[in-house]
N, C-alpha and C positions, 0 to 999 in steps of 0.2 A: 327532145331534138338530138337525134341519131348521130348527128356530127360530134357533139359535146361526148354524147354517151361512148364512142367509140375512140374519143381521145382519152378519155377517162380511163377506159380500159386499158389503152396502149400505154399510157404514160402515166398514170396517177400511180401513187405508191402508197397502200396501206401502213400506218404506223401502229405501234402500241398506245391504247387509251382512244380507241375509235377516231384516229385522225388521218385525213386524207390529203396528203401533200400532191399538191398539183401544180407546184412551183415553175414546173418549166414549160408550162403554157399558159396558166392563169394568173398567179398572184405573184412572181418574182418576177421571171422571164413571160413577157404576154406574147401570144399569137394574136398579131394584130389582124389579119384574116379570119380568124377564130372568132376575135372579140367584135369583128364587125359583124359576124353574123350573128352573134346575141344579141348585140343591140338591135338589129334587125329583127330578129323573132321578138324581142320585148314590144316594140314600136307596131308590128302585127297582133301580139296577144293584147293590147293596152289600145287597140286603134278603135275611135271614136271618143275615149276618154278626153274631157277638156283639159289635160294637163299642162300645168304653165311653169312648173319647177321639177328637176329630178333631184332628188336627196341620197346621199349614200356617208358613209362613215369614214374617214381615210383608215388605213391606207389603201388596202387591197381592193375595194370597190370603186375607188376614184377613176381608173382607167376604164372599166367597163360602163360605169356612170356618164363617164364623157361620151362616149360613142353611142350610149345610148339617149343621150341628150340630142346629140348632133342630128338623130333619126325623128326626135320630135320637135326639133329647131327652139328648144326652150334651154335657159340656163341650167347648170349645174350647181349646186351650194351641197358642199361637205362638212359636216360635224368633225371638229377638231377635239382630239384627245388631250391636249395640253394648251395652258393659256400661254400667250406671247405677247410682246411688247405692240405689235401691231394690229391687236385684237383691240377695239374702241366701240365705244357706246354701249348701249344695253343688251345684257346676253340670255339666250337662253340656255340652260343647262340640266343635265340630267347625268344619272350614273350610269354605266354600262359594264357588265363583267366580261370580260375575254374568255371564250372556251379554249382557244390555244394558248395563250399567253398565263392563263390563269391568274388573271389581275384584275383590279377595278380601276375602271378610269372615269374622271369627271368630264364628260362631253360636253362640249361648248360649240356655240353658234351663234352668230351674230343676229340679234333679232331683226335687224333691218333687211334681212335678206330672204324671211319667209314671214308674209302676211296674211291675215283672215282671208285675203281673195283670193290666195295661191289654192291650187288643185295639185298636188303633188304624188307623183310616183317615187317610192324608195325602192333602190336598188342595191344590192349586196352579193358579193360572190357566194357566200356560204351562208346556209340556216342550222343550226346545231339545237341548242338551247333555246335559241329565241333573244336571248338579252340583246344584243346590239340591234335587232330589229325593233324590240318593245323600248329600247332608249330611242331611237328615231320616231318611233310612233308619237312618244310621249313629248319629243322636240315639237314634232308638226302640231299636236293638240294642245302644246302652251301657247303656239303663235296664233292658234286660232283657224288655221288652214284646214282644208279639206283633202283627207287620205283616198286616192282613187284606186290605189292598191301597191302591192310590193312585188317585185321582180327580183328573183333570187337564181342565179346561176346552179347552185348545188345545194341541194337539200338533204339533210340526214333524216331520213323518214321513220327512223327507229329512234330517232331522240324527239323530244317534245316540243320543240319549237313552232313546227308546222300545225300541230292541232291546235295549240295555244292561239295563235295567230286566227286560224280559219274559226275558232270559237269565239274570236270578237268580230267577225263579221267581217274581216279584212280581206279584201277580193288578193289572193297569194296564188303567183304564176312561179312555178319553180322548174326550170328548163330541164334538170334532172334530179330526179328521186333516187336514192339508195335506200333500198329496202333493209341491206344487212352487210356487213362488212367484215371480213377475216384476214388473216394474214396474206392468205392466197386466192381471194374471191371476192367479186362486188356482185350483189344482185339489184338490180334498178326494177322500179314501179313500172 
């Protein structure tokens, strides 16, 4: 997606430790016209799939997934990283290690929101080592639902996450795949 790549090159900041900071337009402050085009592109790429739910993990993926869900006209459900008093009933749980936060979360999803009849499209902002995506895949499998694919805004192609997911025969559509990153340059696939 050229529009996204141009924006990453213009406003993205490479930080030490293979961190790409895109908080000015994607995951802190959101450029809604750009996010709208991202949602439209996911709809185009997964057109014809019998998607009944969009799934993401809090927090950065929610805005992107919400706009994508609007294009599919289906509900969005997101996995939570913390238990709260308003969560009730049976829960699906898994553990997810965050690349950027260097922390492991117990991720929770109310079982009533994901059923064996659902066909799920997983949406997230980044794919690095694949931990968050693997956790979401685990939740979908625990629910007995069908994974139609995963849509990722930015994939770090030089890390293992994309390879792991593709080896699982899960359809993975990344809108921008970064092949290499250094302090002063980015290259895309």
